[in-house]
N, CA, C and O atoms as a GROMACS GRO file, in nm:
protein
  320
    1MET      N    1   3.204  -0.781   1.011
    1MET     CA    2   3.320  -0.701   0.946
    1MET      C    3   3.335  -0.539   0.984
    1MET      O    4   3.241  -0.459   0.985
    2GLU      N    5   3.440  -0.517   1.008
    2GLU     CA    6   3.470  -0.376   1.061
    2GLU      C    7   3.575  -0.310   0.954
    2GLU      O    8   3.644  -0.374   0.874
    3LEU      N    9   3.572  -0.176   0.967
    3LEU     CA   10   3.683  -0.114   0.884
    3LEU      C   11   3.794  -0.100   0.978
    3LEU      O   12   3.780  -0.110   1.100
    4ALA      N   13   3.901  -0.076   0.920
    4ALA     CA   14   4.014  -0.065   1.008
    4ALA      C   15   4.037   0.076   0.987
    4ALA      O   16   3.998   0.130   0.883
    5PRO      N   17   4.104   0.148   1.088
    5PRO     CA   18   4.164   0.289   1.104
    5PRO      C   19   4.192   0.342   0.961
    5PRO      O   20   4.274   0.287   0.888
    6GLY      N   21   4.109   0.468   0.916
    6GLY     CA   22   4.177   0.485   0.776
    6GLY      C   23   4.129   0.468   0.678
    6GLY      O   24   4.143   0.543   0.581
    7GLN      N   25   4.046   0.344   0.680
    7GLN     CA   26   3.989   0.302   0.534
    7GLN      C   27   3.849   0.330   0.532
    7GLN      O   28   3.771   0.356   0.624
    8LYS      N   29   3.831   0.316   0.386
    8LYS     CA   30   3.673   0.401   0.360
    8LYS      C   31   3.628   0.299   0.261
    8LYS      O   32   3.694   0.218   0.195
    9ILE      N   33   3.472   0.330   0.267
    9ILE     CA   34   3.392   0.251   0.164
    9ILE      C   35   3.364   0.370   0.031
    9ILE      O   36   3.333   0.486   0.058
   10LYS      N   37   3.375   0.334  -0.073
   10LYS     CA   38   3.296   0.424  -0.194
   10LYS      C   39   3.194   0.349  -0.227
   10LYS      O   40   3.202   0.228  -0.247
   11ILE      N   41   3.078   0.426  -0.236
   11ILE     CA   42   2.976   0.348  -0.287
   11ILE      C   43   2.905   0.442  -0.380
   11ILE      O   44   2.892   0.561  -0.353
   12GLU      N   45   2.856   0.384  -0.499
   12GLU     CA   46   2.795   0.438  -0.624
   12GLU      C   47   2.670   0.388  -0.615
   12GLU      O   48   2.665   0.268  -0.588
   13ALA      N   49   2.546   0.457  -0.633
   13ALA     CA   50   2.428   0.382  -0.644
   13ALA      C   51   2.333   0.469  -0.730
   13ALA      O   52   2.312   0.587  -0.701
   14TYR      N   53   2.288   0.419  -0.814
   14TYR     CA   54   2.167   0.481  -0.931
   14TYR      C   55   2.031   0.440  -0.848
   14TYR      O   56   2.021   0.340  -0.777
   15ALA      N   57   1.925   0.544  -0.872
   15ALA     CA   58   1.804   0.508  -0.878
   15ALA      C   59   1.730   0.510  -0.981
   15ALA      O   60   1.775   0.573  -1.077
   16ARG      N   61   1.601   0.448  -0.995
   16ARG     CA   62   1.526   0.491  -1.088
   16ARG      C   63   1.400   0.510  -1.061
   16ARG      O   64   1.355   0.415  -0.997
   17LEU      N   65   1.308   0.608  -1.084
   17LEU     CA   66   1.181   0.609  -1.046
   17LEU      C   67   1.098   0.505  -1.127
   17LEU      O   68   1.118   0.493  -1.248
   18GLY      N   69   1.000   0.425  -1.058
   18GLY     CA   70   0.933   0.339  -1.140
   18GLY      C   71   0.776   0.335  -1.086
   18GLY      O   72   0.751   0.395  -0.981
   19ARG      N   73   0.690   0.277  -1.144
   19ARG     CA   74   0.553   0.266  -1.134
   19ARG      C   75   0.501   0.114  -1.073
   19ARG      O   76   0.578   0.019  -1.078
   20GLY      N   77   0.395   0.104  -1.029
   20GLY     CA   78   0.352  -0.013  -0.974
   20GLY      C   79   0.304  -0.116  -1.088
   20GLY      O   80   0.311  -0.239  -1.088
   21THR      N   81   0.242  -0.008  -1.208
   21THR     CA   82   0.208  -0.106  -1.305
   21THR      C   83   0.316  -0.162  -1.394
   21THR      O   84   0.289  -0.242  -1.484
   22GLU      N   85   0.465  -0.112  -1.365
   22GLU     CA   86   0.553  -0.167  -1.428
   22GLU      C   87   0.624  -0.268  -1.344
   22GLU      O   88   0.701  -0.343  -1.404
   23HIS      N   89   0.609  -0.284  -1.206
   23HIS     CA   90   0.672  -0.408  -1.115
   23HIS      C   91   0.604  -0.386  -0.997
   23HIS      O   92   0.578  -0.269  -0.967
   24ALA      N   93   0.569  -0.476  -0.924
   24ALA     CA   94   0.519  -0.473  -0.807
   24ALA      C   95   0.608  -0.434  -0.692
   24ALA      O   96   0.566  -0.416  -0.578
   25LYS      N   97   0.716  -0.423  -0.724
   25LYS     CA   98   0.833  -0.371  -0.599
   25LYS      C   99   0.798  -0.198  -0.604
   25LYS      O  100   0.863  -0.123  -0.531
   26TRP      N  101   0.692  -0.144  -0.695
   26TRP     CA  102   0.722  -0.009  -0.690
   26TRP      C  103   0.573   0.034  -0.615
   26TRP      O  104   0.551   0.146  -0.569
   27ASN      N  105   0.475  -0.082  -0.614
   27ASN     CA  106   0.350  -0.051  -0.534
   27ASN      C  107   0.366   0.008  -0.395
   27ASN      O  108   0.447  -0.044  -0.318
   28ALA      N  109   0.309   0.093  -0.365
   28ALA     CA  110   0.318   0.201  -0.226
   28ALA      C  111   0.231   0.090  -0.131
   28ALA      O  112   0.281   0.045  -0.028
   29ALA      N  113   0.143   0.065  -0.160
   29ALA     CA  114   0.066  -0.048  -0.064
   29ALA      C  115   0.081  -0.144  -0.081
   29ALA      O  116   0.085  -0.174  -0.201
   30THR      N  117   0.102  -0.267   0.027
   30THR     CA  118   0.123  -0.393   0.009
   30THR      C  119   0.002  -0.471   0.020
   30THR      O  120  -0.029  -0.565  -0.053
   31VAL      N  121  -0.063  -0.424   0.116
   31VAL     CA  122  -0.234  -0.485   0.128
   31VAL      C  123  -0.311  -0.376   0.098
   31VAL      O  124  -0.269  -0.266   0.136
   32SER      N  125  -0.447  -0.384   0.018
   32SER     CA  126  -0.558  -0.298   0.030
   32SER      C  127  -0.689  -0.372   0.031
   32SER      O  128  -0.713  -0.435  -0.072
   33VAL      N  129  -0.771  -0.376   0.119
   33VAL     CA  130  -0.881  -0.449   0.137
   33VAL      C  131  -0.999  -0.381   0.181
   33VAL      O  132  -0.999  -0.313   0.284
   34LEU      N  133  -1.146  -0.404   0.073
   34LEU     CA  134  -1.240  -0.361   0.098
   34LEU      C  135  -1.330  -0.441   0.160
   34LEU      O  136  -1.376  -0.536   0.096
   35THR      N  137  -1.378  -0.414   0.312
   35THR     CA  138  -1.494  -0.508   0.355
   35THR      C  139  -1.612  -0.447   0.376
   35THR      O  140  -1.618  -0.325   0.386
   36LYS      N  141  -1.705  -0.517   0.385
   36LYS     CA  142  -1.843  -0.445   0.450
   36LYS      C  143  -1.848  -0.429   0.588
   36LYS      O  144  -1.796  -0.504   0.670
   37GLY      N  145  -1.906  -0.338   0.609
   37GLY     CA  146  -1.896  -0.248   0.754
   37GLY      C  147  -2.053  -0.306   0.822
   37GLY      O  148  -2.123  -0.400   0.783
   38GLY      N  149  -2.072  -0.224   0.919
   38GLY     CA  150  -2.191  -0.293   1.005
   38GLY      C  151  -2.312  -0.275   0.932
   38GLY      O  152  -2.410  -0.346   0.957
   39SER      N  153  -2.314  -0.192   0.852
   39SER     CA  154  -2.470  -0.186   0.760
   39SER      C  155  -2.450  -0.226   0.598
   39SER      O  156  -2.338  -0.250   0.552
   40PRO      N  157  -2.549  -0.230   0.532
   40PRO     CA  158  -2.513  -0.270   0.377
   40PRO      C  159  -2.436  -0.146   0.340
   40PRO      O  160  -2.347  -0.148   0.255
   41GLU      N  161  -2.475  -0.033   0.410
   41GLU     CA  162  -2.404   0.107   0.321
   41GLU      C  163  -2.267   0.124   0.349
   41GLU      O  164  -2.195   0.191   0.274
   42ASP      N  165  -2.227   0.069   0.447
   42ASP     CA  166  -2.107   0.077   0.507
   42ASP      C  167  -2.011  -0.006   0.454
   42ASP      O  168  -2.039  -0.122   0.426
   43HIS      N  169  -1.866   0.056   0.432
   43HIS     CA  170  -1.759  -0.015   0.369
   43HIS      C  171  -1.654   0.022   0.446
   43HIS      O  172  -1.665   0.138   0.487
   44VAL      N  173  -1.537  -0.044   0.486
   44VAL     CA  174  -1.429  -0.027   0.519
   44VAL      C  175  -1.297  -0.066   0.445
   44VAL      O  176  -1.263  -0.184   0.441
   45LEU      N  177  -1.220   0.032   0.386
   45LEU     CA  178  -1.090   0.033   0.331
   45LEU      C  179  -0.981   0.024   0.429
   45LEU      O  180  -0.964   0.106   0.520
   46THR      N  181  -0.913  -0.072   0.407
   46THR     CA  182  -0.779  -0.101   0.492
   46THR      C  183  -0.660  -0.118   0.416
   46THR      O  184  -0.647  -0.214   0.340
   47ILE      N  185  -0.564  -0.024   0.432
   47ILE     CA  186  -0.459  -0.014   0.387
   47ILE      C  187  -0.330  -0.040   0.432
   47ILE      O  188  -0.302   0.033   0.528
   48GLU      N  189  -0.260  -0.099   0.407
   48GLU     CA  190  -0.099  -0.143   0.482
   48GLU      C  191  -0.025  -0.093   0.376
   48GLU      O  192  -0.036  -0.127   0.258
   49THR      N  193   0.063   0.001   0.428
   49THR     CA  194   0.190   0.064   0.361
   49THR      C  195   0.310  -0.005   0.360
   49THR      O  196   0.337  -0.086   0.448
   50ALA      N  197   0.400   0.027   0.248
   50ALA     CA  198   0.536  -0.026   0.260
   50ALA      C  199   0.606   0.088   0.362
   50ALA      O  200   0.713   0.070   0.421
   51GLY      N  201   0.527   0.200   0.369
   51GLY     CA  202   0.593   0.289   0.490
   51GLY      C  203   0.655   0.397   0.402
   51GLY      O  204   0.694   0.492   0.469
   52ALA      N  205   0.679   0.410   0.249
   52ALA     CA  206   0.699   0.513   0.234
   52ALA      C  207   0.598   0.628   0.199
   52ALA      O  208   0.626   0.747   0.185
   53LEU      N  209   0.481   0.571   0.189
   53LEU     CA  210   0.352   0.700   0.195
   53LEU      C  211   0.257   0.643   0.285
   53LEU      O  212   0.244   0.524   0.315
   54SER      N  213   0.186   0.747   0.326
   54SER     CA  214   0.083   0.734   0.433
   54SER      C  215  -0.016   0.695   0.344
   54SER      O  216  -0.004   0.719   0.224
   55PRO      N  217  -0.158   0.609   0.411
   55PRO     CA  218  -0.257   0.556   0.360
   55PRO      C  219  -0.355   0.664   0.281
   55PRO      O  220  -0.438   0.633   0.195
   56ALA      N  221  -0.329   0.790   0.328
   56ALA     CA  222  -0.422   0.883   0.314
   56ALA      C  223  -0.339   0.958   0.144
   56ALA      O  224  -0.401   1.008   0.050
   57GLN      N  225  -0.221   0.944   0.155
   57GLN     CA  226  -0.137   0.964   0.025
   57GLN      C  227  -0.148   0.898  -0.084
   57GLN      O  228  -0.129   0.944  -0.197
   58ILE      N  229  -0.192   0.746  -0.047
   58ILE     CA  230  -0.198   0.658  -0.174
   58ILE      C  231  -0.339   0.672  -0.204
   58ILE      O  232  -0.374   0.650  -0.320
   59VAL      N  233  -0.406   0.698  -0.138
   59VAL     CA  234  -0.570   0.687  -0.175
   59VAL      C  235  -0.572   0.820  -0.275
   59VAL      O  236  -0.605   0.808  -0.393
   60LEU      N  237  -0.535   0.950  -0.218
   60LEU     CA  238  -0.535   1.042  -0.318
   60LEU      C  239  -0.426   1.058  -0.408
   60LEU      O  240  -0.422   1.151  -0.489
   61ALA      N  241  -0.332   0.967  -0.398
   61ALA     CA  242  -0.269   0.951  -0.532
   61ALA      C  243  -0.296   0.864  -0.644
   61ALA      O  244  -0.242   0.861  -0.755
   62GLY      N  245  -0.397   0.787  -0.593
   62GLY     CA  246  -0.480   0.658  -0.688
   62GLY      C  247  -0.569   0.751  -0.735
   62GLY      O  248  -0.568   0.762  -0.858
   63ILE      N  249  -0.659   0.833  -0.666
   63ILE     CA  250  -0.757   0.913  -0.702
   63ILE      C  251  -0.705   1.030  -0.837
   63ILE      O  252  -0.784   1.051  -0.929
   64ASP      N  253  -0.586   1.089  -0.835
   64ASP     CA  254  -0.556   1.161  -0.937
   64ASP      C  255  -0.476   1.070  -1.028
   64ASP      O  256  -0.439   1.136  -1.125
   65GLU      N  257  -0.443   0.968  -1.034
   65GLU     CA  258  -0.381   0.900  -1.153
   65GLU      C  259  -0.538   0.809  -1.201
   65GLU      O  260  -0.520   0.751  -1.308
   66ILE      N  261  -0.657   0.792  -1.154
   66ILE     CA  262  -0.762   0.760  -1.228
   66ILE      C  263  -0.821   0.872  -1.317
   66ILE      O  264  -0.855   0.858  -1.434
   67THR      N  265  -0.828   0.988  -1.242
   67THR     CA  266  -0.890   1.118  -1.293
   67THR      C  267  -0.793   1.141  -1.392
   67THR      O  268  -0.854   1.187  -1.489
   68LYS      N  269  -0.657   1.131  -1.419
   68LYS     CA  270  -0.548   1.124  -1.550
   68LYS      C  271  -0.610   1.057  -1.648
   68LYS      O  272  -0.656   1.097  -1.754
   69ARG      N  273  -0.605   0.932  -1.592
   69ARG     CA  274  -0.661   0.807  -1.719
   69ARG      C  275  -0.770   0.873  -1.776
   69ARG      O  276  -0.761   0.918  -1.890
   70LEU      N  277  -0.890   0.886  -1.699
   70LEU     CA  278  -1.013   0.918  -1.739
   70LEU      C  279  -0.993   1.021  -1.862
   70LEU      O  280  -1.035   1.003  -1.976
   71GLU      N  281  -0.916   1.140  -1.813
   71GLU     CA  282  -0.910   1.238  -1.920
   71GLU      C  283  -0.836   1.177  -2.039
   71GLU      O  284  -0.862   1.219  -2.152
   72GLY      N  285  -0.779   1.116  -2.028
   72GLY     CA  286  -0.731   1.073  -2.155
   72GLY      C  287  -0.818   0.992  -2.222
   72GLY      O  288  -0.825   0.985  -2.345
   73PHE      N  289  -0.882   0.931  -2.147
   73PHE     CA  290  -0.963   0.824  -2.237
   73PHE      C  291  -1.100   0.906  -2.311
   73PHE      O  292  -1.156   0.869  -2.415
   74LYS      N  293  -1.134   1.021  -2.230
   74LYS     CA  294  -1.200   1.098  -2.278
   74LYS      C  295  -1.156   1.182  -2.394
   74LYS      O  296  -1.235   1.237  -2.470
   75GLN      N  297  -1.031   1.188  -2.401
   75GLN     CA  298  -0.949   1.271  -2.529
   75GLN      C  299  -0.998   1.173  -2.650
   75GLN      O  300  -1.070   1.208  -2.744
   76VAL      N  301  -0.943   1.037  -2.625
   76VAL     CA  302  -0.959   0.912  -2.723
   76VAL      C  303  -1.108   0.939  -2.772
   76VAL      O  304  -1.129   0.977  -2.887
   77ILE      N  305  -1.201   0.919  -2.690
   77ILE     CA  306  -1.331   0.911  -2.737
   77ILE      C  307  -1.389   1.035  -2.798
   77ILE      O  308  -1.482   1.026  -2.878
   78SER      N  309  -1.345   1.132  -2.768
   78SER     CA  310  -1.387   1.266  -2.827
   78SER      C  311  -1.317   1.278  -2.992
   78SER      O  312  -1.362   1.357  -3.075
   79ALA      N  313  -1.213   1.194  -3.016
   79ALA     CA  314  -1.117   1.226  -3.114
   79ALA      C  315  -1.206   1.124  -3.215
   79ALA      O  316  -1.206   1.152  -3.335
   80LEU      N  317  -1.281   1.012  -3.172
   80LEU     CA  318  -1.326   0.941  -3.265
   80LEU      C  319  -1.453   0.963  -3.355
   80LEU      O  320  -1.482   0.882  -3.442
   0.00000   0.00000   0.00000
């Protein structure tokens, strides 16, 4: 379908920031696999992204999130 000369389309869109813990559609990585490497000490992390973030950004954001949650847990334990 094409617009005739002089016709216009008006679009109104809304965006909401979400987290992968709320719904899978907000996960940055679609597949993450940890496999053993050539020796018992070696492991390979394979990350397939949805394209919004690079694998490095996903890993660093995950580390930041874990750090934040551990700090919160530490405060809860200290309050007991």
